[in-house]
LOLUMDO-467934 format. One line per field, with one value per residue (C-alpha): residue number from 1; residue in one letter; chain; x, y, z. Coordinates in nm, 3 decimals, always signed. Layout:
N
n	c(NUM|...)
res	c(A|...)
chain	c(A|...)
c1	c(X|...)
c2	c(Y|...)
c3	c(Z|...)
# end
This chain:
375
n	c(1|2|3|4|5|6|7|8|9|10|11|12|13|14|15|16|17|18|19|20|21|22|23|24|25|26|27|28|29|30|31|32|33|34|35|36|37|38|39|40|41|42|43|44|45|46|47|48|49|50|51|52|53|54|55|56|57|58|59|60|61|62|63|64|65|66|67|68|69|70|71|72|73|74|75|76|77|78|79|80|81|82|83|84|85|86|87|88|89|90|91|92|93|94|95|96|97|98|99|100|101|102|103|104|105|106|107|108|109|110|111|112|113|114|115|116|117|118|119|120|121|122|123|124|125|126|127|128|129|130|131|132|133|134|135|136|137|138|139|140|141|142|143|144|145|146|147|148|149|150|151|152|153|154|155|156|157|158|159|160|161|162|163|164|165|166|167|168|169|170|171|172|173|174|175|176|177|178|179|180|181|182|183|184|185|186|187|188|189|190|191|192|193|194|195|196|197|198|199|200|201|202|203|204|205|206|207|208|209|210|211|212|213|214|215|216|217|218|219|220|221|222|223|224|225|226|227|228|229|230|231|232|233|234|235|236|237|238|239|240|241|242|243|244|245|246|247|248|249|250|251|252|253|254|255|256|257|258|259|260|261|262|263|264|265|266|267|268|269|270|271|272|273|274|275|276|277|278|279|280|281|282|283|284|285|286|287|288|289|290|291|292|293|294|295|296|297|298|299|300|301|302|303|304|305|306|307|308|309|310|311|312|313|314|315|316|317|318|319|320|321|322|323|324|325|326|327|328|329|330|331|332|333|334|335|336|337|338|339|340|341|342|343|344|345|346|347|348|349|350|351|352|353|354|355|356|357|358|359|360|361|362|363|364|365|366|367|368|369|370|371|372|373|374|375)
res	c(X|X|X|X|X|X|X|X|X|X|X|X|X|X|X|X|X|X|X|X|X|X|X|X|X|X|X|X|X|X|X|X|X|X|X|X|X|X|X|X|X|X|X|X|X|X|X|X|X|X|X|X|X|X|X|X|X|X|X|X|X|X|X|X|X|X|X|X|X|X|X|X|X|X|X|X|X|X|X|X|X|X|X|X|X|X|X|X|X|X|X|X|X|X|X|X|X|X|X|X|X|X|X|X|X|X|X|X|X|X|X|X|X|X|X|X|X|X|X|X|X|X|X|X|X|X|X|X|X|X|X|X|X|X|X|X|X|X|X|X|X|X|X|X|X|X|X|X|X|X|X|X|X|X|X|X|X|X|X|X|X|X|X|X|X|X|X|X|X|X|X|X|X|X|X|X|X|X|X|X|X|X|X|X|X|X|X|X|X|X|X|X|X|X|X|X|X|X|X|X|X|X|X|X|X|X|X|X|X|X|X|X|X|X|X|X|X|X|X|X|X|X|X|X|X|X|X|X|X|X|X|X|X|X|X|X|X|X|X|X|X|X|X|X|X|X|X|X|X|X|X|X|X|X|X|X|X|X|X|X|X|X|X|X|X|X|X|X|X|X|X|X|X|X|X|X|X|X|X|X|X|X|X|X|X|X|X|X|X|X|X|X|X|X|X|X|X|X|X|X|X|X|X|X|X|X|X|X|X|X|X|X|X|X|X|X|X|X|X|X|X|X|X|X|X|X|X|X|X|X|X|X|X|X|X|X|X|X|X|X|X|X|X|X|X|X|X|X|X|X|X|X|X|X|X|X|X|X|X|X|X|X|X|X|X|X|X|X|X|X|X|X|X|X|X)
chain	c(A|A|A|A|A|A|A|A|A|A|A|A|A|A|A|A|A|A|A|A|A|A|A|A|A|A|A|A|A|A|A|A|A|A|A|A|A|A|A|A|A|A|A|A|A|A|A|A|A|A|A|A|A|A|A|A|A|A|A|A|A|A|A|A|A|A|A|A|A|A|A|A|A|A|A|A|A|A|A|A|A|A|A|A|A|A|A|A|A|A|A|A|A|A|A|A|A|A|A|A|A|A|A|A|A|A|A|A|A|A|A|A|A|A|A|A|A|A|A|A|A|A|A|A|A|A|A|A|A|A|A|A|A|A|A|A|A|A|A|A|A|A|A|A|A|A|A|A|A|A|A|A|A|A|A|A|A|A|A|A|A|A|A|A|A|A|A|A|A|A|A|A|A|A|A|A|A|A|A|A|A|A|A|A|A|A|A|A|A|A|A|A|A|A|A|A|A|A|A|A|A|A|A|A|A|A|A|A|A|A|A|A|A|A|A|A|A|A|A|A|A|A|A|A|A|A|A|A|A|A|A|A|A|A|A|A|A|A|A|A|A|A|A|A|A|A|A|A|A|A|A|A|A|A|A|A|A|A|A|A|A|A|A|A|A|A|A|A|A|A|A|A|A|A|A|A|A|A|A|A|A|A|A|A|A|A|A|A|A|A|A|A|A|A|A|A|A|A|A|A|A|A|A|A|A|A|A|A|A|A|A|A|A|A|A|A|A|A|A|A|A|A|A|A|A|A|A|A|A|A|A|A|A|A|A|A|A|A|A|A|A|A|A|A|A|A|A|A|A|A|A|A|A|A|A|A|A|A|A|A|A|A|A|A|A|A|A|A|A|A|A|A|A|A|A)
c1	c(-0.414|-0.253|+0.117|+0.130|+0.001|+0.222|+0.554|+0.622|+0.621|+0.928|+1.143|+1.463|+1.445|+1.354|+1.092|+0.939|+1.271|+1.398|+1.275|+1.284|+1.125|+1.256|+0.931|+0.935|+1.276|+1.346|+1.075|+1.152|+1.092|+0.861|+1.036|+0.867|+1.072|+1.359|+1.147|+1.141|+1.518|+1.572|+1.324|+1.514|+1.836|+1.667|+1.504|+1.840|+2.011|+1.741|+1.664|+1.975|+1.898|+1.546|+1.468|+1.350|+0.998|+0.950|+1.127|+0.892|+0.596|+0.733|+0.776|+0.410|+0.313|+0.504|+0.320|-0.010|+0.093|+0.151|-0.174|-0.359|-0.219|-0.302|-0.649|-0.587|-0.605|-0.509|-0.219|+0.075|+0.382|+0.755|+0.986|+1.346|+1.592|+1.562|+1.370|+1.677|+1.667|+1.294|+1.318|+1.599|+1.390|+1.096|+1.307|+1.468|+1.125|+1.037|+1.079|+1.351|+1.430|+1.106|+1.031|+1.324|+1.157|+1.132|+0.934|+0.998|+1.021|+1.286|+1.125|+1.196|+1.378|+1.755|+1.791|+1.551|+1.692|+2.047|+1.950|+1.748|+2.028|+2.283|+2.062|+2.017|+2.395|+2.422|+2.206|+2.060|+1.743|+1.558|+1.492|+1.240|+1.243|+0.933|+0.934|+0.757|+0.607|+0.339|+0.227|-0.135|-0.074|+0.204|-0.008|-0.159|+0.182|+0.327|+0.036|+0.093|+0.449|+0.367|+0.337|+0.377|+0.756|+0.723|+0.793|+0.730|+0.642|+0.794|+0.648|+0.591|+0.255|+0.395|+0.697|+0.984|+1.115|+0.800|+0.539|+0.305|+0.054|+0.042|-0.327|-0.496|-0.257|-0.551|-0.591|-0.221|-0.262|-0.541|-0.327|-0.037|-0.261|-0.409|-0.061|+0.084|+0.323|+0.379|+0.328|+0.548|+0.435|+0.663|+0.438|+0.711|+0.594|+0.228|+0.214|+0.190|+0.122|-0.213|-0.455|-0.373|-0.660|-0.527|-0.862|-0.998|-0.684|-0.753|-0.415|-0.514|-0.289|+0.005|+0.319|+0.372|+0.708|+0.775|+0.877|+0.830|+1.150|+0.980|+0.626|+0.559|+0.855|+0.963|+1.330|+1.569|+1.527|+1.150|+1.065|+0.805|+0.688|+0.316|+0.258|-0.031|-0.211|+0.006|+0.317|+0.229|+0.335|+0.676|+1.009|+1.259|+1.614|+1.753|+1.609|+1.739|+1.719|+1.439|+1.212|+1.241|+1.266|+0.957|+1.085|+1.449|+1.414|+1.250|+1.463|+1.557|+1.522|+1.863|+1.854|+1.505|+1.441|+1.102|+0.912|+0.649|+0.323|+0.268|+0.513|+0.793|+0.818|+1.015|+1.204|+1.575|+1.813|+1.932|+1.865|+1.883|+1.533|+1.585|+1.429|+1.106|+1.093|+1.127|+0.871|+0.618|+0.629|+0.592|+0.294|+0.129|+0.203|+0.032|-0.276|-0.273|-0.251|-0.513|-0.260|-0.475|-0.442|-0.735|-0.619|-0.265|-0.380|-0.593|-0.294|-0.050|-0.297|-0.341|+0.033|+0.138|-0.143|-0.009|+0.342|+0.221|+0.021|+0.329|+0.521|+0.231|+0.240|-0.074|-0.238|-0.459|-0.266|-0.489|-0.289|+0.026|+0.160|+0.307|+0.564|+0.602|+0.863|+0.990|+1.182|+1.489|+1.803|+2.038|+1.830|+2.126|+2.292|+1.961|+1.922|+2.278|+2.222|+1.896|+2.072|+2.311|+2.009|+1.875|+1.612|+1.651|+1.534|+1.676|+1.686|+1.640|+1.746|+1.609|+1.355|+1.395|+1.182|+0.998|+0.845|+0.620|+0.523|+0.232|+0.442|+0.535|+0.334|+0.212|+0.446|+0.740|+0.634|+0.595|+0.940|+1.091|+0.908|+1.043|+1.396|+1.334|+1.202|+1.520|+1.735)
c2	c(+0.380|+0.178|+0.103|+0.329|+0.618|+0.542|+0.481|+0.848|+0.925|+0.697|+0.849|+0.854|+0.476|+0.434|+0.174|+0.183|+0.074|-0.175|-0.518|-0.462|-0.773|-0.692|-0.539|-0.769|-0.637|-0.284|-0.112|+0.199|+0.529|+0.784|+1.100|+1.300|+1.105|+1.337|+1.632|+1.485|+1.440|+1.799|+1.929|+1.748|+1.920|+2.260|+2.229|+2.141|+2.432|+2.679|+2.564|+2.372|+2.204|+2.344|+2.114|+1.836|+1.971|+1.940|+1.605|+1.465|+1.578|+1.368|+1.075|+1.103|+1.103|+0.777|+0.632|+0.732|+0.551|+0.227|+0.277|+0.293|-0.041|-0.199|-0.040|+0.077|+0.460|+0.473|+0.227|+0.300|+0.271|+0.289|+0.373|+0.281|+0.260|-0.120|-0.411|-0.533|-0.248|-0.291|-0.667|-0.612|-0.363|-0.603|-0.889|-0.667|-0.583|-0.948|-1.129|-1.369|-1.469|-1.650|-1.763|-1.871|-2.027|-1.859|-2.027|-1.939|-2.100|-2.188|-1.946|-1.611|-1.312|-1.315|-1.079|-1.283|-1.616|-1.514|-1.359|-1.661|-1.898|-1.697|-1.680|-2.056|-2.103|-1.930|-2.200|-1.940|-1.944|-2.239|-2.154|-2.387|-2.380|-2.516|-2.600|-2.320|-2.558|-2.647|-2.289|-2.400|-2.569|-2.346|-2.142|-2.459|-2.623|-2.314|-2.304|-2.671|-2.607|-2.284|-2.350|-2.178|-2.170|-1.970|-1.598|-1.519|-1.664|-1.501|-1.572|-1.417|-1.330|-1.401|-1.628|-1.441|-1.732|-1.824|-1.556|-1.805|-1.645|-1.799|-1.838|-1.852|-1.619|-1.495|-1.843|-1.846|-1.506|-1.646|-1.944|-1.714|-1.488|-1.784|-1.909|-1.570|-1.553|-1.256|-1.291|-1.098|-1.110|-0.997|-0.823|-0.692|-0.900|-0.825|-0.446|-0.296|-0.628|-0.699|-0.544|-0.648|-0.528|-0.607|-0.650|-0.882|-1.091|-1.122|-0.969|-0.690|-0.839|-0.906|-0.707|-0.635|-0.551|-0.446|-0.165|+0.022|-0.063|-0.313|-0.270|+0.073|+0.233|+0.427|+0.339|+0.252|+0.364|+0.322|+0.035|+0.011|-0.185|-0.180|-0.204|-0.399|-0.267|-0.471|-0.282|-0.009|-0.246|-0.328|-0.148|-0.229|-0.256|-0.135|+0.215|+0.530|+0.894|+0.961|+0.784|+1.096|+1.347|+1.537|+1.561|+1.656|+1.981|+1.812|+1.731|+1.364|+1.140|+0.975|+0.600|+0.601|+0.528|+0.658|+0.566|+0.759|+0.612|+0.505|+0.439|+0.652|+0.395|+0.181|+0.466|+0.459|+0.750|+1.007|+0.908|+1.061|+1.204|+1.222|+0.876|+1.001|+1.310|+1.085|+0.837|+1.106|+1.239|+0.890|+0.816|+1.136|+1.024|+0.690|+0.876|+1.110|+0.820|+0.600|+0.333|+0.194|-0.145|-0.285|-0.145|-0.270|-0.616|-0.641|-0.538|-0.783|-1.070|-0.992|-0.958|-1.269|-1.467|-1.360|-1.472|-1.798|-1.889|-1.830|-2.093|-2.330|-2.274|-2.404|-2.290|-1.998|-1.672|-1.543|-1.778|-1.580|-1.230|-0.996|-1.206|-1.536|-1.790|-2.060|-2.363|-2.405|-2.616|-2.322|-2.015|-1.791|-1.876|-1.831|-1.484|-1.396|-1.509|-1.317|-1.002|-1.048|-1.029|-0.719|-0.895|-0.807|-1.077|-1.233|-1.568|-1.715|-2.075|-2.282|-2.014|-1.767|-1.470|-1.257|-0.944|-0.727|-0.370|-0.144|+0.057|-0.250|-0.321|-0.671|-0.689|-0.623|-0.914|-1.133|-1.033|-1.124|-1.458|-1.532|-1.474|-1.708|-1.979|-1.957|-2.063)
c3	c(-1.785|-2.066|-2.099|-2.405|-2.195|-1.895|-2.069|-2.158|-1.785|-1.748|-2.021|-1.813|-1.772|-2.144|-2.059|-2.408|-2.561|-2.305|-2.196|-1.821|-1.673|-1.327|-1.206|-0.904|-0.798|-0.919|-1.119|-1.318|-1.143|-1.303|-1.417|-1.140|-0.883|-0.971|-0.859|-0.510|-0.507|-0.618|-0.361|-0.084|-0.193|-0.218|+0.125|+0.279|+0.104|+0.204|+0.557|+0.671|+1.005|+0.997|+0.705|+0.935|+0.974|+0.600|+0.593|+0.856|+0.646|+0.361|+0.598|+0.695|+0.327|+0.291|+0.590|+0.431|+0.114|+0.301|+0.493|+0.162|+0.051|+0.386|+0.380|+0.737|+0.751|+1.118|+1.105|+1.334|+1.115|+1.183|+0.893|+0.821|+0.534|+0.518|+0.664|+0.852|+1.103|+1.154|+1.210|+1.460|+1.656|+1.651|+1.784|+2.047|+2.187|+2.255|+2.586|+2.476|+2.833|+2.907|+2.550|+2.335|+2.032|+1.690|+1.411|+1.047|+0.701|+0.445|+0.198|+0.364|+0.220|+0.248|+0.544|+0.755|+0.637|+0.725|+1.058|+1.168|+1.066|+1.264|+1.573|+1.548|+1.549|+1.885|+2.049|+2.288|+2.078|+1.929|+1.563|+1.401|+1.019|+0.844|+0.470|+0.282|+0.028|-0.031|+0.033|+0.053|+0.390|+0.523|+0.764|+0.909|+0.951|+1.118|+1.359|+1.444|+1.568|+1.751|+2.124|+2.462|+2.415|+2.092|+2.112|+1.744|+1.405|+1.095|+0.750|+0.407|+0.255|-0.093|-0.144|-0.308|-0.517|-0.709|-0.624|-0.457|-0.219|+0.129|+0.223|+0.563|+0.746|+0.951|+1.098|+1.182|+1.349|+1.565|+1.664|+1.757|+1.961|+2.146|+2.241|+2.328|+2.032|+1.801|+1.425|+1.180|+0.815|+0.532|+0.278|+0.046|-0.252|-0.179|-0.161|-0.507|-0.675|-0.507|-0.261|+0.094|+0.315|+0.660|+0.835|+0.565|+0.605|+0.978|+1.061|+1.300|+1.571|+1.338|+1.267|+0.896|+0.743|+0.386|+0.158|-0.167|-0.353|-0.583|-0.717|-0.570|-0.752|-0.442|-0.467|-0.188|+0.171|+0.201|+0.436|+0.709|+1.010|+1.084|+1.457|+1.611|+1.921|+2.161|+2.043|+2.294|+2.573|+2.424|+2.466|+2.187|+2.316|+1.984|+2.002|+1.834|+1.934|+1.685|+1.934|+2.150|+1.866|+1.985|+2.345|+2.293|+2.486|+2.783|+3.086|+3.099|+3.402|+3.465|+3.409|+3.254|+2.885|+2.782|+2.467|+2.271|+2.155|+1.796|+1.517|+1.663|+1.942|+1.697|+1.531|+1.457|+1.418|+1.165|+0.804|+0.457|+0.400|+0.022|-0.009|+0.148|-0.075|-0.379|-0.249|-0.162|-0.518|-0.664|-0.439|-0.562|-0.919|-0.855|-0.731|-1.033|-1.279|-1.110|-1.017|-0.736|-0.566|-0.764|-1.098|-1.055|-0.948|-1.261|-1.471|-1.310|-1.344|-1.713|-1.776|-1.585|-1.750|-2.089|-1.996|-1.841|-2.151|-2.367|-2.170|-2.114|-1.737|-1.568|-1.246|-1.148|-1.161|-0.880|-0.653|-0.731|-0.685|-0.944|-1.131|-1.314|-1.204|-1.439|-1.315|-1.535|-1.509|-1.447|-1.371|-1.299|-1.630|-1.813|-1.667|-1.766|-2.125|-2.147|-2.028|-2.319|-2.548|-2.378|-2.166|-1.799|-1.555|-1.241|-1.066|-0.722|-0.674|-0.961|-1.057|-1.343|-1.242|-1.500|-1.354|-1.573|-1.489|-1.583|-1.831|-2.044|-2.360|-2.445|-2.745|-2.512|-2.293|-2.602|-2.728|-2.391|-2.392|-2.739|-2.611|-2.317|-2.547|-2.756|-2.461)
# end
C-alpha cells in the first residue's frame, strides 16, 4: 500500500501535513488504535474485575504479533510494560554466584547501558564493555571475550545510534552455548524495520528482548522477552504474582515458590491492559493493510535510500535498519533547529537520526532533506 493510501488512516496524527521523521522512535498510530483504547474502557466498565479474561486474550494477540515478526509461531513470550522489567527478570534468573562476568557493548540502549554501568560500580560483578564499532566484527569480538566465567552476553541486533545491523549473531550464539553463557539480543530496532526470522539467524538458544513502541506503532507498554528452551530450568528471583495467575485458587505450599511453564514463568504483576487492547487493534490493522515484514522492509530500504542519496551518504542500505543517521557537529542542536522549521527528528550522540515511515510520501522526505541541507 502506498503512502497516499495509508496516510488517511492516520488522520489524528495528521501525517500527510507534518514532517514526522521520528519513525525510528515514535511512529504515528493509526486511527483504529483509539478503538482499542475505548474497548478497554468499555470492558472494564461492563465487566469490572471479570475483565481480565478478555485482557489476557488481547495479551495473547500481542504475543502472536511478535511471533510473526520472529517467524516463530510457537515462541514462548513474556510481556511487560518496558524492557527494563524484562531485563531485570532475565538477570535475576542467572546463577550470579558461580559466574560473575557480564559481557556487553558501548552501543546498547539506555536502560541496558545504565544498568550495566551501575552493576559494574558495585564490583560484585565483572562487566566487560566491548566497543560496538565496527559492527561488522562485533559478534566475533564478543565471542572472543566470552569464557567460562561469563554468565551472559548482551548485545543489539541493530545499533540504536546509527541503525547499523550487527551480523553473525548466530555464530556468537554458538560460542555462548559452547561456553555455558546466555545470550540476550535486543531486537527493538529490528522488529518492524526488517524481517528477523529467528531460526535463520541461528538464535534458537538466545533470549530476545524488544517492543512495539517504534516501528510497529503499538505505543507504550508493549515489550516482550522471547524465552529459549533452557528458560524452563530457570527461576527468576524477581517474580510477580502473575506467574501464578492460573493457580491462585490452589492451596500453596509454605516456603515453596512454584513457576509455570512458558512465558508466564517470567511474568510480572498487575498492569494496565489498555496498551494491549490498543496494540491488538494495530496488529490487526497491519494485517488488513498488508504491512508484512517483507513489504515494510522493502519500503524502508527505498525510503532510506532516497534520503541517503540526497545527502550523498554511501554504503549499502541493506546493512542498516529502518532509519538514516547523519554525523553532524552538534546533532542535538541540529534537531532542535529542524523542529523549529516543522521537521521532527532526534539525535543520539553525534548522530542526527531521520526515521521515515510507510505513511510518508517521497516529497515529504525530500522537503525534510532540504531543511536539513539548509542547516
